[in-house]
SEMARKE-853377 format. One record per residue (C-alpha): residue number from 1; x negated, y negated, z. Coordinates in steps of 0.5 Angstrom, whole numbers, always signed. Example, Ala and Ser with C-alpha at 12.3 -4.5 7.8 and 13.67 -1.06 7.14 Angstrom:
SEMARKE-853377
NODE   num    east   north      up
NODE     1     -25      +9     +16
NODE     2     -27      +2     +14
This chain:
SEMARKE-853377
NODE   num    east   north      up
NODE     1     +97     -57     +16
NODE     2     +91     -53     +14
NODE     3     +89     -56      +7
NODE     4     +84     -50      +5
NODE     5     +89     -45      +7
NODE     6     +95     -48      +3
NODE     7     +90     -49      -3
NODE     8     +87     -42      -3
NODE     9     +95     -39      -3
NODE    10     +97     -44      -9
NODE    11     +90     -41     -13
NODE    12     +92     -34     -11
NODE    13     +99     -35     -14
NODE    14     +96     -38     -20
NODE    15     +91     -33     -21
NODE    16     +95     -27     -20
NODE    17    +101     -30     -24
NODE    18     +96     -32     -30
NODE    19     +94     -24     -30
NODE    20    +101     -21     -30
NODE    21    +102     -22     -38
NODE    22     +96     -18     -40
NODE    23     +97     -13     -35
NODE    24    +105     -12     -37
NODE    25    +103     -12     -44
NODE    26     +98      -6     -43
NODE    27    +102      -2     -38
NODE    28    +108      -3     -43
NODE    29    +104      -1     -50
NODE    30     +99      +3     -47
NODE    31     +94      +0     -52
NODE    32     +88      -3     -49
NODE    33     +83      -1     -55
NODE    34     +81      -9     -55
NODE    35     +78      -8     -48
NODE    36     +71      -5     -47
NODE    37     +70      +1     -43
NODE    38     +63      -1     -40
NODE    39     +66      -8     -38
NODE    40     +72      -5     -35
NODE    41     +67      +0     -31
NODE    42     +62      -6     -29
NODE    43     +68     -10     -27
NODE    44     +71      -5     -22
NODE    45     +64      -3     -20
NODE    46     +63     -11     -18
NODE    47     +70     -11     -15
NODE    48     +68      -5     -10
NODE    49     +61      -9      -8
NODE    50     +65     -15      -7
NODE    51     +70     -12      -3
NODE    52     +65     -11      +2
NODE    53     +64     -18      +3
NODE    54     +71     -20      +2
NODE    55     +74     -16      +7
NODE    56     +69     -18     +13
NODE    57     +72     -25     +12
NODE    58     +78     -27     +16
NODE    59     +85     -25     +13
NODE    60     +87     -30      +8
NODE    61     +89     -32      +1
NODE    62     +82     -29      -1
NODE    63     +85     -22      +1
NODE    64     +91     -22      -3
NODE    65     +87     -25      -9
NODE    66     +82     -20      -9
NODE    67     +87     -14      -7
NODE    68     +91     -16     -14
NODE    69     +84     -16     -18
NODE    70     +82      -9     -15
NODE    71     +89      -6     -17
NODE    72     +90      -9     -23
NODE    73     +83      -8     -26
NODE    74     +83      -1     -23
NODE    75     +90      +0     -27
NODE    76     +86      -3     -33
NODE    77     +80      +2     -33
NODE    78     +85      +8     -32
NODE    79     +89      +6     -38
NODE    80     +82      +5     -42
NODE    81     +80     +12     -40
NODE    82     +86     +15     -41
NODE    83     +86     +12     -48
NODE    84     +79     +14     -50
NODE    85     +80     +21     -47
NODE    86     +86     +22     -52
NODE    87     +82     +19     -58
NODE    88     +77     +24     -57
NODE    89     +82     +30     -56
NODE    90     +85     +27     -63
NODE    91     +79     +27     -67
NODE    92     +77     +34     -68
NODE    93     +84     +35     -70
NODE    94     +83     +30     -76
NODE    95     +77     +33     -78
NODE    96     +80     +40     -78
NODE    97     +86     +38     -82
NODE    98     +81     +34     -87
NODE    99     +77     +41     -88
NODE   100     +84     +45     -89
NODE   101     +86     +40     -94
NODE   102     +80     +40     -98
NODE   103     +80     +48     -98
NODE   104     +87     +48    -100
NODE   105     +90     +50     -94
NODE   106     +94     +44     -92
NODE   107    +100     +48     -89
NODE   108     +95     +51     -84
NODE   109     +94     +44     -81
């Protein structure tokens, strides 16, 4: 029985399971407004660099844990970018609507 391998496997499962509620909620609601886009970008960049190290290690629990983090952080970044893009696209429409209301042409909005 290899104690470090068992400990690594248990830790991998616990870490992954502890992140599932956050990921599930983000996927269900698509609301990631509380997450910082620069932070998400930095996390994904760090994961990419750290992958260079992790995948040189012998196959083991760390591969599973790191792969889970890479995939979940990439999903969160994609959701952040999607939400920020949708917000940017909506803002000009709101400004146009306000101008039309002030001009008395609210029906054009």
